[in-house]
C-alpha positions as CSV (number, residue, x, y, z in Angstrom):
1,M,19.4,-6.4,4.9
2,N,21.2,-9.3,3.3
3,A,20.8,-9.9,-0.5
4,G,17.9,-12.2,-1.1
5,Q,16.3,-11.7,2.2
6,P,12.6,-10.6,2.0
7,I,11.9,-7.1,3.0
8,I,8.5,-8.1,4.4
9,E,7.8,-11.3,6.4
10,V,4.3,-12.2,7.7
11,R,4.4,-15.2,9.9
12,G,1.3,-16.9,11.4
13,L,-0.8,-13.8,11.4
14,T,-4.2,-14.1,13.0
15,A,-6.4,-11.0,13.1
16,S,-9.6,-10.9,15.2
17,Y,-12.2,-8.2,16.0
18,G,-14.8,-8.5,18.7
19,G,-14.2,-12.2,19.1
20,Q,-14.5,-12.9,15.4
21,T,-11.5,-14.2,13.5
22,I,-11.0,-12.4,10.1
23,L,-7.6,-13.9,9.2
24,E,-6.0,-17.0,10.6
25,D,-2.4,-18.2,10.4
26,V,-1.5,-16.2,7.3
27,S,2.1,-16.4,6.2
28,F,4.0,-15.0,3.2
29,E,7.0,-13.0,2.2
30,V,7.7,-10.1,-0.1
31,P,11.1,-9.7,-1.8
32,P,12.6,-6.2,-2.3
33,G,11.2,-4.4,-5.3
34,E,8.1,-6.5,-5.8
35,V,4.7,-5.1,-6.5
36,L,2.4,-7.4,-4.5
37,V,-1.3,-6.9,-5.0
38,V,-3.7,-8.3,-2.4
39,V,-7.1,-9.3,-3.9
40,G,-10.3,-11.0,-2.9
41,G,-14.0,-10.5,-2.4
42,S,-15.6,-8.1,0.0
43,G,-15.0,-8.9,3.7
44,C,-12.1,-11.3,3.0
45,G,-9.7,-9.2,5.1
46,K,-7.7,-7.2,2.6
47,S,-7.7,-4.0,4.5
48,T,-7.4,-5.8,7.8
49,L,-4.2,-7.4,6.6
50,L,-2.8,-4.1,5.4
51,K,-3.6,-2.4,8.7
52,H,-1.9,-5.1,10.6
53,M,1.1,-5.0,8.3
54,I,1.6,-1.2,9.0
55,G,1.0,-1.6,12.7
56,L,-2.3,0.1,13.1
57,H,-3.7,-3.0,14.7
58,E,-1.9,-5.7,16.8
59,P,-2.4,-9.3,15.7
60,S,-4.1,-11.9,17.9
61,A,-1.2,-14.1,17.0
62,G,1.8,-14.1,14.7
63,R,4.1,-11.3,13.6
64,V,5.0,-8.9,10.8
65,V,8.6,-8.0,10.1
66,I,9.5,-5.1,7.8
67,D,13.2,-4.5,6.9
68,G,14.3,-6.5,9.9
69,V,12.0,-4.7,12.4
70,E,9.1,-6.5,14.1
71,V,6.2,-4.1,13.6
72,T,4.4,-4.6,16.9
73,E,7.6,-4.8,19.0
74,A,9.4,-1.7,17.7
75,R,10.1,1.1,20.2
76,G,12.2,4.2,20.3
77,E,14.7,4.5,17.5
78,E,13.7,1.3,15.9
79,L,10.1,2.5,15.7
80,T,11.3,5.8,14.1
81,R,13.3,3.8,11.6
82,L,10.3,1.7,10.8
83,H,8.0,4.6,10.3
84,S,10.5,6.5,8.1
85,G,11.0,3.4,6.0
86,I,7.4,2.9,5.0
87,G,4.8,5.1,3.2
88,V,1.0,4.7,3.2
89,L,-1.6,5.9,0.7
90,F,-5.1,5.5,2.1
91,Q,-8.3,5.5,0.1
92,S,-9.1,9.1,0.7
93,G,-5.5,10.4,0.4
94,A,-5.9,11.3,4.1
95,L,-4.7,14.9,3.5
96,F,-5.2,17.5,6.2
97,G,-7.8,19.9,4.9
98,S,-6.5,23.0,6.6
99,L,-3.0,22.6,5.2
100,T,-1.8,23.3,1.6
101,L,-0.5,20.4,-0.5
102,L,3.1,21.6,0.2
103,E,2.5,21.6,3.9
104,N,0.9,18.2,3.8
105,V,3.8,16.6,2.0
106,A,6.3,18.3,4.2
107,L,4.8,16.8,7.4
108,P,6.8,13.5,7.4
109,L,10.0,15.5,6.8
110,T,9.4,17.8,9.8
111,D,8.3,14.8,12.0
112,F,11.0,12.3,11.2
113,T,14.0,14.4,10.1
114,E,16.1,17.3,11.4
115,L,15.9,19.2,8.1
116,P,15.5,22.9,8.4
117,H,12.0,24.0,7.6
118,A,13.0,25.7,4.3
119,A,14.8,22.5,3.2
120,A,11.8,20.3,4.1
121,L,9.6,22.5,1.9
122,E,12.0,22.2,-1.0
123,V,12.0,18.4,-0.7
124,A,8.2,18.5,-0.5
125,R,8.0,20.7,-3.6
126,A,10.2,18.2,-5.5
127,K,7.9,15.4,-4.6
128,L,4.9,17.3,-5.8
129,V,6.7,18.0,-9.1
130,M,7.4,14.2,-9.4
131,M,3.7,13.5,-9.0
132,G,2.8,16.1,-11.7
133,L,1.5,18.6,-9.2
134,A,3.8,21.6,-10.0
135,G,1.9,24.8,-9.5
136,Y,-0.5,23.3,-7.0
137,E,1.7,23.7,-3.9
138,N,-0.5,26.3,-2.3
139,H,-3.8,24.7,-3.0
140,L,-5.9,23.2,-0.3
141,P,-7.2,19.6,-0.7
142,S,-10.7,20.9,-1.2
143,E,-9.5,22.8,-4.2
144,I,-8.3,19.9,-6.3
145,S,-9.8,16.8,-7.9
146,G,-9.9,13.3,-6.5
147,G,-7.1,12.1,-8.7
148,M,-4.9,15.0,-7.7
149,K,-5.6,14.2,-4.0
150,K,-4.4,10.7,-4.6
151,R,-1.2,12.0,-6.2
152,A,-0.7,14.5,-3.4
153,G,-1.2,11.7,-0.9
154,L,1.4,9.6,-2.8
155,A,3.8,12.5,-2.8
156,R,3.5,12.6,1.0
157,A,3.9,8.9,1.3
158,M,7.1,9.3,-0.8
159,A,8.5,12.2,1.2
160,L,11.0,10.1,3.1
161,D,12.0,7.9,0.1
162,P,10.6,4.8,1.9
163,K,11.7,1.3,1.0
164,V,8.1,0.1,1.1
165,L,4.8,1.7,0.0
166,F,1.4,0.5,1.1
167,F,-1.8,1.4,-0.9
168,D,-5.4,0.9,0.3
169,E,-7.7,0.8,-2.8
170,P,-5.7,3.6,-4.7
171,S,-8.2,3.6,-7.6
172,A,-11.3,3.9,-5.4
173,G,-13.5,6.8,-6.6
174,L,-11.4,7.5,-9.7
175,D,-12.6,7.3,-13.3
176,P,-10.9,4.7,-15.6
177,V,-8.6,7.2,-17.2
178,T,-7.4,8.7,-13.9
179,S,-7.0,5.3,-12.5
180,A,-4.8,4.2,-15.4
181,E,-2.7,7.3,-14.9
182,L,-2.2,6.4,-11.3
183,D,-1.2,2.9,-12.2
184,Q,1.4,4.2,-14.6
185,L,2.7,6.5,-11.9
186,I,3.0,3.6,-9.5
187,L,4.9,1.6,-12.1
188,R,7.3,4.5,-12.8
189,I,8.1,4.8,-9.1
190,N,8.7,1.1,-8.8
191,A,10.9,1.0,-11.9
192,G,12.8,4.1,-11.1
193,L,13.4,3.7,-7.3
194,G,12.9,-0.1,-6.8
195,T,10.3,0.7,-4.1
196,T,8.6,-2.4,-2.8
197,M,4.8,-2.0,-2.9
198,V,1.8,-3.8,-1.3
199,I,-1.4,-2.7,-2.9
200,V,-5.0,-3.7,-1.9
201,T,-7.4,-3.4,-4.8
202,H,-10.3,-5.1,-6.5
203,E,-9.9,-3.3,-9.8
204,L,-9.0,-5.9,-12.5
205,A,-7.5,-3.4,-14.9
206,S,-5.1,-2.2,-12.2
207,I,-4.3,-5.7,-11.0
208,Y,-3.2,-6.8,-14.5
209,A,-1.4,-3.5,-15.1
210,I,0.8,-3.4,-12.0
211,A,1.0,-6.7,-10.2
212,D,4.2,-8.8,-10.2
213,R,2.2,-11.2,-8.0
214,V,-1.2,-11.3,-6.4
215,L,-2.1,-12.7,-3.1
216,M,-5.7,-13.8,-3.0
217,L,-7.7,-13.9,0.3
218,D,-11.0,-15.6,0.9
219,K,-13.5,-14.9,3.6
220,S,-14.5,-18.5,4.3
221,A,-10.9,-19.7,4.3
222,K,-9.8,-16.8,6.5
223,G,-6.6,-16.6,4.6
224,V,-4.7,-17.1,1.4
225,I,-6.2,-19.4,-1.2
226,A,-4.0,-18.5,-4.2
227,Q,-0.9,-16.5,-5.2
228,G,1.0,-15.9,-8.4
229,D,0.7,-14.1,-11.7
230,P,-2.9,-12.8,-12.1
231,R,-3.2,-13.9,-15.7
232,L,-2.0,-17.4,-14.9
233,L,-4.4,-17.7,-12.0
234,R,-7.2,-16.5,-14.3
235,D,-6.4,-19.0,-17.0
236,T,-5.1,-22.1,-15.2
237,S,-6.6,-22.2,-11.6
238,D,-9.1,-25.0,-10.9
239,D,-10.3,-23.2,-7.8
240,P,-13.8,-21.9,-8.6
241,R,-13.3,-19.0,-6.1
242,V,-10.2,-17.8,-8.0
243,R,-11.8,-18.2,-11.4
244,S,-15.0,-16.4,-10.2
245,F,-13.0,-13.4,-9.0
246,F,-10.9,-13.0,-12.2
247,L,-13.6,-13.8,-14.7
248,R,-16.2,-11.7,-12.7
249,Q,-18.6,-14.6,-12.8
250,P,-20.9,-15.6,-9.9
251,R,-20.2,-18.9,-8.4
252,S,-22.9,-21.5,-9.0
């Protein structure tokens, strides 16, 4: 990738389900190392956008390019490179209940690398230590707290040292203290490794703590209505939809 080139490009993305258009002609870029937080009211298409960006759904129109690879067109080695270059933390953590934390984190290493099994487990162990989960390697997901599940899911998302991490409502179901701890962990990863992050959330405390930039979606607009520093949008936007979201005030 050339210096200055965005690591993520979304061009003219239109997303539809059952004949209903959720997002229409959405375009934006994400530079390397940015923490971009996608915000907006319920039903505005935040999770839909994320799922299209990681290739879980194919857009009705437009395209998504990550690190030079067009997501929906990638095949073979290019698809493998794409998958190994991104990590995803879903709301639930999406851990396999029958596997230990160590086995869960080792899965991407066994799927996408030729590391011997013992080496894959050692890398997985190091990722768990990085997430503050030393000593929990042999626990099952059912044996740990919700916050620990999120950290274990993040360890698995980080297993391949991806350039880009996607998060879908990382604070969902967490108490405020645990949520703040996860925010600090996200910031440490970004600062230490320069990992680009795209984070879907509606939690204001998290938005202010971690966002370099927010991208605000609106259901009626079917797309982006504002982007920028969240505090500046809160304090200076003359769009009532933006002010309503950041000030938590109902629109009259």
